[in-house]
N, C-alpha and C positions, 0 to 999 in steps of 0.2 A: 258463392265470388272465389274465381281462380287467382287471385291474386289478393294478399292482405294491402290492402289500399287506407291511408286516413289524410284527413286534411291537411293543407297545403300541398300534397302530392303534386305530381305533374302527372297530365296522362293524356293517351292518345288512343284514338277512336279504330277501333279495327273493324268492325261492323257494327253498325246500328240501322233499324229497319222506322225511320220515321220519312213521313213525306214531306209535314211541315216545317222541315228546317234548312238550310244550306248546309248544316256539316254534315261531314262527309268524311269517308275512311280518310285516315290521317289528321284530319281534324286533331287540333292540341288544345289545353285548358288547365286551369290548375282548380282542383277538390275542395269547393266551401260546407260543403257539408254532407254527413251521410246518415242518411234517415234509416236504419235496420227495418223499424215497425214496417214502413210502407216498401221498405226494398229499392232505397230511392240512392243514388249517389248525384247531389246539386254538385255543379262544375261552372265555373267562370269562363267560357271559351274565348281562346286568342280572338275572333272573328267579334267579340262584345256579347254573345247572345249567352244566354242564364237557361242551361237547359240540363234535366236530369238525365243522368242513363238509369237504366231499370237493372239492377242486381241478377243475374241467371240468364238474361232474354239480351242485351244491350253485351257486346262483345269490344274491352279494353284492355288497354296495357298500360303499367306504370312507366314509365319514362324515368332509367337509372341515369346520376347524376354522375 
């Protein structure tokens, strides 16, 4: 994982390879759960989707407040 991330953090997609979602580069959301065993970061996206990022594959950035 490129950055330390925790539940409640706001994040933005830099790169995601998933053709079954409307999420794209720049989409933002709030981290709801981190599953280190399955290497998933579950996010409630601002567009209403609930989709996990895959640690080590999807690229994201924590939005600094």
